[in-house]
C-alpha positions in Angstrom: -24.5 87.5 71.0 -26.0 85.9 68.6 -23.3 86.0 65.5 -20.8 84.3 68.8 -23.1 81.9 69.5 -23.6 80.9 65.6 -20.1 81.6 65.0 -19.0 79.1 67.5 -22.2 75.9 66.4 -19.9 76.1 62.7 -16.4 76.2 64.4 -18.5 72.7 66.2 -19.7 71.1 63.0 -16.9 71.9 61.4 -14.4 70.3 63.6 -16.9 67.2 63.3 -17.2 67.3 59.9 -13.6 67.6 58.8 -12.3 65.0 61.5 -10.3 62.4 59.4 -11.8 59.4 60.8 -11.2 57.2 57.8 -14.9 58.2 56.2 -14.9 60.8 54.0 -17.3 63.8 54.0 -18.5 65.5 51.1 -20.7 68.1 50.2 -23.4 67.3 48.3 -27.0 69.0 46.5 -30.1 67.3 45.9 -33.7 68.2 45.3 -35.7 68.9 48.7 -38.4 69.8 49.5 -39.2 68.6 46.2 -38.4 68.8 42.5 -36.6 71.6 40.9 -35.7 73.1 44.3 -32.4 72.5 45.4 -30.7 72.5 48.4 -26.6 71.7 50.1 -26.0 68.8 52.5 -23.8 66.9 53.8 -23.0 63.2 53.1 -22.3 62.2 56.8 -22.2 57.9 55.9 -23.3 55.5 54.0 -26.4 54.1 55.1 -25.8 50.2 55.2 -28.3 49.3 58.1 -31.7 48.3 58.1 -33.4 50.6 56.4 -31.5 50.5 53.6 -32.2 47.0 53.3 -35.4 47.3 53.2 -35.9 50.2 51.2 -33.6 48.3 48.6 -31.7 51.7 47.6 -27.9 52.6 48.0 -29.1 55.4 50.7 -26.8 57.6 51.9 -27.4 60.2 55.7 -27.8 63.4 54.3 -27.4 66.8 56.5 -29.2 69.4 55.5 -28.5 72.2 57.7 -30.9 75.6 58.7 -29.9 79.0 57.9 -28.7 81.3 59.6 -28.4 78.4 62.3 -26.9 75.5 60.5 -26.6 73.6 64.2 -30.3 73.1 63.3 -31.5 71.0 60.4 -32.5 67.5 59.0 -31.6 64.3 58.8 -32.4 63.0 55.4 -31.6 59.3 54.0 -31.5 59.6 50.3 -30.5 57.5 47.2 -27.3 58.2 46.4 -28.2 58.5 43.0 -30.3 61.5 43.7 -27.1 63.5 45.6 -24.8 65.8 43.3 -21.1 65.8 44.9 -19.5 69.2 44.9 -16.5 70.2 44.9 -16.9 72.4 48.1 -15.5 72.4 51.4 -17.4 72.2 54.9 -16.4 76.1 55.2 -17.1 77.5 51.6 -20.8 75.4 52.1 -21.0 76.3 55.6 -20.6 80.2 54.9 -22.8 80.2 52.4 -25.4 78.6 54.3 -25.0 81.2 57.3 -24.7 84.0 54.5 -28.6 83.1 53.5 -26.9 82.3 50.0 -24.8 85.7 50.0 -21.6 84.6 49.7 -19.6 82.3 47.2 
């Protein structure tokens, strides 16, 4: 039952992240929660609103899912210069996260 729930949730996330709506979704890594610790996240959109203007930073909205349930996670607004974009599909990154890092 728990695996079915997680699989269903990953399927819903995959669908929302891979729909072609004109904006490119990307897999990224960033140092979080501190320097030297790396996490996989999903770039959802460039932040062009008030937050980006107030901080005078070129920010990107990043969703960082939790393991093993990737439907929960954190929304981070990260300076673009602090992100490393990966040549990895959403599905590959999701498998890596759900498997607690045992895949890839």
